C-alpha positions as CSV (number, residue, x, y, z in Angstrom):
1,M,-170.8,-141.5,121.4
2,R,-172.8,-139.0,118.8
3,N,-175.8,-140.6,119.5
4,G,-176.0,-141.4,123.0
5,M,-179.6,-141.0,124.7
6,Y,-179.4,-138.5,127.4
7,T,-175.8,-140.0,128.5
8,Q,-173.6,-138.5,131.0
9,I,-172.6,-134.8,130.0
10,E,-169.2,-134.5,128.3
11,N,-167.9,-131.4,130.1
12,R,-164.0,-131.1,132.2
13,G,-163.4,-128.8,135.2
14,T,-164.6,-126.7,136.6
15,E,-166.3,-124.2,134.2
16,G,-168.3,-127.6,133.1
17,T,-169.5,-128.2,136.4
18,E,-171.0,-124.4,136.3
19,W,-172.1,-124.8,133.2
20,Q,-173.6,-128.2,134.7
21,M,-176.1,-126.4,137.2
22,Q,-176.5,-123.4,135.3
23,K,-177.6,-125.8,133.0
24,L,-180.3,-127.7,135.1
25,G,-180.8,-124.3,136.9
26,C,-182.7,-123.2,133.7
27,V,-184.1,-126.3,132.9
28,E,-186.1,-126.7,136.4
29,Q,-187.4,-123.0,136.5
30,C,-188.8,-123.7,132.4
31,E,-190.3,-127.0,133.4
32,K,-192.0,-124.8,136.7
33,S,-192.5,-121.0,134.7
34,G,-193.3,-122.8,130.8
35,C,-191.0,-120.2,129.2
36,V,-187.0,-119.7,128.5
37,G,-186.8,-116.5,128.2
38,D,-189.6,-114.6,126.0
39,R,-190.5,-118.2,124.9
40,C,-193.0,-120.0,126.3
41,F,-194.9,-123.5,126.1
42,Q,-198.2,-124.3,126.2
43,H,-197.3,-128.0,127.5
44,C,-195.5,-127.4,130.2
45,K,-198.6,-125.4,132.3
46,F,-199.8,-127.9,134.4
47,S,-202.6,-127.8,137.1
48,S,-202.5,-128.0,140.2
49,D,-203.1,-132.2,140.4
50,G,-199.7,-132.3,137.2
51,K,-202.3,-132.5,134.5
52,P,-202.0,-130.0,131.4
53,I,-203.4,-126.8,131.1
54,D,-206.9,-126.9,128.4
55,G,-206.1,-131.0,127.5
56,P,-203.4,-132.5,126.3
57,W,-200.5,-130.4,124.4
58,Y,-200.6,-131.6,121.0
59,M,-203.7,-130.2,121.0
60,H,-202.2,-126.6,120.8
61,E,-199.3,-127.8,118.7
62,P,-198.5,-127.2,114.7
63,L,-200.1,-130.7,113.6
64,Y,-196.7,-131.6,111.7
65,L,-194.7,-131.5,115.2
66,E,-198.2,-133.9,116.7
67,W,-196.3,-137.0,115.5
68,K,-193.1,-136.0,116.9
69,Q,-194.7,-135.7,120.8
70,W,-192.3,-132.8,122.2
71,D,-192.8,-132.5,125.5
72,C,-191.8,-130.0,128.3
73,R,-188.7,-131.0,129.6
74,T,-187.8,-131.9,125.9
75,D,-188.5,-128.4,124.7
76,C,-187.1,-126.8,128.2
77,R,-183.2,-128.7,127.3
78,Y,-183.4,-128.1,123.9
79,Y,-184.0,-123.9,124.4
80,C,-182.1,-124.0,127.2
81,M,-178.9,-125.5,125.1
82,L,-180.0,-122.4,122.8
83,A,-179.5,-119.8,125.4
84,R,-176.0,-121.7,126.3
85,E,-174.5,-122.0,123.5
86,E,-175.6,-118.5,122.4
87,E,-173.2,-117.4,125.5
88,R,-170.5,-119.2,124.8
89,T,-170.5,-117.9,121.3
90,K,-169.9,-114.7,122.7
91,L,-167.2,-115.3,125.0
92,G,-165.7,-117.1,122.5
93,E,-165.8,-120.8,123.1
94,K,-166.4,-123.7,121.1
95,P,-169.6,-125.7,121.5
96,V,-169.8,-128.6,123.9
97,K,-172.5,-131.4,123.8
98,Y,-175.7,-132.1,125.4
99,H,-177.4,-134.5,126.9
100,G,-174.8,-137.3,125.0
101,K,-175.1,-134.8,121.5
102,W,-174.2,-132.1,119.8
103,P,-176.0,-128.6,119.5
104,F,-178.2,-129.0,117.2
105,R,-181.0,-126.3,115.7
106,R,-184.3,-127.3,114.5
107,I,-186.3,-126.7,111.2
108,Y,-189.9,-127.2,111.2
109,G,-189.0,-129.4,114.8
110,I,-186.8,-131.8,112.6
111,Q,-183.8,-132.3,114.8
112,E,-181.2,-132.2,112.6
113,P,-182.4,-131.6,110.2
114,V,-179.6,-131.8,107.1
115,A,-179.4,-135.4,108.3
116,V,-183.0,-136.3,107.5
117,A,-182.7,-134.6,104.0
118,L,-179.5,-136.3,103.1
119,S,-181.0,-139.5,104.6
120,A,-183.8,-139.2,102.1
121,L,-182.0,-138.8,99.5
122,N,-179.9,-141.9,100.1
123,L,-183.2,-144.0,100.4
124,A,-184.3,-142.2,96.5
125,M,-181.2,-143.3,95.5
126,Q,-181.7,-147.3,96.9
127,F,-185.1,-147.0,95.9
128,H,-183.8,-145.8,92.2
129,G,-181.0,-148.2,92.3
130,W,-183.0,-151.4,93.2
131,V,-186.1,-150.4,90.5
132,S,-183.2,-150.0,87.4
133,F,-181.9,-153.7,88.8
134,F,-185.6,-154.7,88.5
135,I,-186.3,-153.3,85.4
136,L,-183.1,-154.8,83.6
137,V,-183.5,-158.1,85.3
138,Y,-186.6,-158.9,84.4
139,Y,-187.5,-156.8,81.1
140,K,-184.3,-156.4,79.1
141,L,-182.8,-159.1,79.8
142,P,-183.3,-162.6,78.6
143,L,-185.5,-164.7,81.4
144,R,-184.7,-168.4,81.4
145,P,-187.8,-171.0,79.7
146,D,-189.7,-170.4,83.3
147,K,-189.8,-167.1,83.5
148,K,-187.1,-166.9,86.1
149,A,-183.9,-164.1,85.9
150,Y,-180.6,-166.3,84.7
151,Y,-178.7,-163.9,87.5
152,E,-177.9,-166.1,90.3
153,Y,-178.1,-163.2,92.7
154,T,-180.9,-161.8,91.7
155,G,-183.0,-162.8,94.4
156,L,-180.1,-161.7,97.1
157,W,-180.2,-158.2,95.5
158,H,-184.1,-157.8,96.2
159,I,-183.5,-158.8,99.8
160,Y,-180.2,-156.0,99.9
161,G,-183.0,-153.3,98.3
162,I,-185.5,-153.7,100.8
163,L,-183.0,-153.7,103.7
164,S,-181.3,-150.8,102.6
165,M,-184.4,-148.6,102.0
166,N,-185.3,-149.9,105.7
167,A,-182.4,-148.5,106.5
168,W,-182.5,-144.9,105.5
169,L,-186.3,-144.9,106.3
170,W,-185.6,-145.3,110.1
171,R,-182.1,-143.5,109.9
172,A,-184.3,-140.2,108.7
173,V,-186.8,-140.9,111.6
174,F,-184.0,-141.1,113.7
175,H,-182.5,-137.7,113.1
176,S,-186.1,-136.4,112.6
177,R,-187.0,-137.1,116.3
178,A,-184.5,-139.2,118.5
179,V,-186.4,-141.4,121.3
180,E,-185.9,-144.8,122.2
181,L,-187.8,-146.4,119.9
182,T,-186.3,-144.5,117.0
183,E,-183.0,-145.3,118.3
184,K,-183.4,-149.2,118.0
185,L,-184.9,-149.0,114.6
186,N,-182.3,-147.1,113.6
187,Y,-179.2,-149.2,114.8
188,S,-181.0,-152.1,114.2
189,S,-182.1,-151.6,110.6
190,A,-178.3,-150.5,110.2
191,V,-177.0,-154.0,111.0
192,A,-179.2,-156.5,109.9
193,L,-178.0,-154.4,106.3
194,I,-174.3,-153.9,107.2
195,G,-174.5,-158.1,107.9
196,F,-176.5,-158.6,105.0
197,S,-174.0,-157.4,102.7
198,L,-171.2,-159.1,104.2
199,I,-173.3,-162.3,103.4
200,L,-173.8,-161.0,99.7
201,A,-170.0,-159.9,99.7
202,I,-169.0,-164.1,101.1
203,L,-171.5,-165.5,98.3
204,R,-170.7,-163.8,95.4
205,A,-166.8,-163.6,95.5
206,F,-166.7,-166.7,96.3
207,N,-169.2,-167.4,93.6
208,V,-171.6,-169.8,96.2
209,R,-174.5,-170.7,94.0
210,D,-175.8,-173.8,95.2
211,E,-178.9,-173.4,98.2
212,A,-177.6,-175.6,100.6
213,T,-174.3,-174.1,100.5
214,R,-175.6,-170.5,100.5
215,V,-177.6,-171.6,103.7
216,M,-174.6,-173.1,105.5
217,V,-172.2,-170.4,104.6
218,S,-175.3,-167.8,105.6
219,A,-176.6,-169.6,108.7
220,P,-173.7,-168.3,111.4
221,L,-173.9,-165.0,110.3
222,V,-177.9,-164.7,109.9
223,A,-177.7,-166.2,114.0
224,F,-174.1,-163.7,115.0
225,V,-176.2,-160.6,113.9
226,T,-179.8,-161.8,115.0
227,T,-178.1,-161.7,118.8
228,H,-176.9,-159.0,118.4
229,I,-179.8,-157.2,117.0
230,M,-181.3,-159.0,120.3
231,Y,-179.1,-157.6,122.4
232,L,-178.9,-153.8,121.6
233,N,-183.3,-154.1,121.8
234,F,-183.8,-155.9,125.2
235,Y,-180.7,-156.0,127.1
236,E,-178.4,-153.2,126.9
237,L,-178.2,-150.4,123.7
238,N,-174.4,-150.6,124.0
239,Y,-172.8,-147.1,121.1
240,G,-169.2,-148.4,121.9
241,L,-170.2,-152.6,121.3
242,N,-171.8,-151.9,118.4
243,M,-169.7,-150.1,116.9
244,K,-167.4,-152.3,117.0
245,V,-169.1,-154.9,115.4
246,S,-170.7,-152.7,112.9
247,M,-166.9,-150.9,111.9
248,L,-165.8,-154.9,112.0
249,M,-168.6,-156.3,109.4
250,A,-167.9,-153.3,107.5
251,V,-164.0,-153.5,107.1
252,V,-164.6,-157.9,106.4
253,Q,-166.4,-157.0,103.4
254,L,-164.9,-154.2,101.4
255,L,-161.7,-156.3,102.0
256,I,-163.4,-159.3,100.4
257,W,-164.7,-156.9,97.8
258,A,-161.1,-155.3,97.2
259,I,-159.6,-158.3,96.8
260,W,-162.1,-159.9,94.3
261,A,-162.0,-157.2,92.1
262,G,-158.0,-157.2,92.1
263,V,-158.0,-161.3,91.3
264,S,-161.0,-161.1,88.7
265,S,-161.4,-160.2,85.0
266,H,-164.7,-159.0,86.2
267,P,-165.3,-156.1,83.4
268,A,-166.8,-153.6,85.8
269,R,-164.3,-154.5,88.8
270,W,-163.0,-150.5,88.6
271,K,-166.5,-149.8,90.3
272,L,-166.2,-152.1,93.1
273,W,-162.6,-150.1,93.7
274,I,-164.0,-146.7,93.5
275,V,-166.6,-147.7,96.4
276,V,-164.3,-149.5,98.5
277,A,-161.8,-146.2,98.4
278,G,-165.3,-144.3,99.0
279,G,-166.3,-146.3,101.7
280,I,-163.2,-146.2,103.2
281,F,-163.6,-142.1,103.4
282,A,-167.2,-142.7,104.3
283,M,-165.9,-144.9,107.1
284,V,-164.0,-141.9,108.4
285,L,-166.1,-139.5,108.4
286,E,-168.4,-141.9,110.7
287,T,-166.0,-142.1,113.3
288,Y,-164.3,-138.8,113.3
289,D,-166.5,-136.1,115.7
290,F,-166.5,-133.0,115.1
291,P,-169.3,-129.6,116.9
292,P,-172.3,-129.3,113.8
293,Y,-171.2,-126.5,112.0
294,K,-174.1,-123.7,112.2
295,G,-175.6,-125.7,114.5
296,Y,-177.0,-128.2,111.4
297,V,-173.4,-130.2,109.5
298,D,-171.6,-132.5,111.2
299,A,-169.6,-135.4,110.5
300,H,-172.5,-137.9,110.1
301,A,-174.0,-135.9,108.2
302,L,-171.1,-135.5,105.5
303,W,-171.2,-139.2,105.8
304,N,-175.1,-139.4,105.3
305,A,-173.5,-137.3,101.5
306,A,-170.4,-139.2,100.6
307,N,-173.4,-142.5,100.0
308,I,-175.0,-140.9,97.9
309,P,-172.6,-140.8,94.5
310,L,-171.5,-144.0,96.5
311,T,-175.3,-145.7,96.1
312,F,-175.6,-144.5,92.1
313,L,-171.9,-146.1,91.3
314,W,-172.7,-149.6,93.8
315,W,-176.0,-150.0,92.0
316,S,-174.3,-149.7,88.6
317,Y,-171.7,-152.2,89.4
318,I,-174.6,-154.8,90.2
319,R,-176.6,-153.8,87.2
320,D,-173.3,-154.4,85.3
321,D,-172.6,-157.7,87.1
322,A,-176.0,-159.2,86.3
323,E,-175.7,-158.2,82.6
324,F,-171.8,-160.4,82.9
325,R,-173.3,-163.2,84.5
326,T,-176.0,-163.6,82.1
327,S,-174.0,-163.6,79.4
328,A,-171.7,-165.8,80.4
329,L,-174.8,-168.0,81.3
330,L,-176.5,-167.7,78.1
331,K,-173.1,-168.9,76.1
332,K,-173.1,-172.0,78.3
333,V,-176.8,-172.9,76.9
334,K,-175.4,-171.8,73.9
């Protein structure tokens, strides 16, 4: 997996073994000397008792790096990786993975700058979509006498909006600095969003409006998703299993939306078809792994980019659905 934390190095043959020995030698030498070539790190300089010289390293780093907690080993691995990749480029060789990850180039200490920027854009798009939906439902469409919205799925879409923004927030943080905590928050948030999206697809496609029935339908899926998240956080962060579970839930909900769009007479069903087709394309990008172009853009960054227009169209469909259902309910009332 591309997001594996310090997993087995992916190389083949004698060249991989030779590189691994050189790489380990570079890191060990860096940790002792505090330098890789002409670049030296203050936080790699230790006294005889193992304590950093002149206090903690973060007192000597720029403020924008302080929260990321780059330590001596992490910096040594990163700059040894850059040195090795420069050698491989000169020899005309392709990039290889280091500790399970492709060689990305930092910008201002950000580990995957393009993915962070695109994740932030997705977060902004989700916020814009949710706010526009909120304004439509409560300020532009008629309300019931008790000041509640006519649209029966309003509360569910609010939860979806919050889970979406939470997921993209932690995705941006994880791409900025991949440590165990940010990795678990990223995966947990993504699974929670995908699981709830599946619940929403079932409830809307089958027009489940009764609260008791909604609970009966949702409870097994909530239990499954919760168990999976607990497994990832407290037993094993199994990347292969998580990919299979996430892909299964994503495929099922795409099929539900596609079939429902085909059999319903919803005026905005064409938007659903585009979102489904775009979602399938985005999933292909997510599973297709290739080295980052110029050290910045990889398949996952392209997946993030593909989600931006899809998010805009998705929230457009949600607003159309709110108008459609409100209009239908008002006609029944009259």
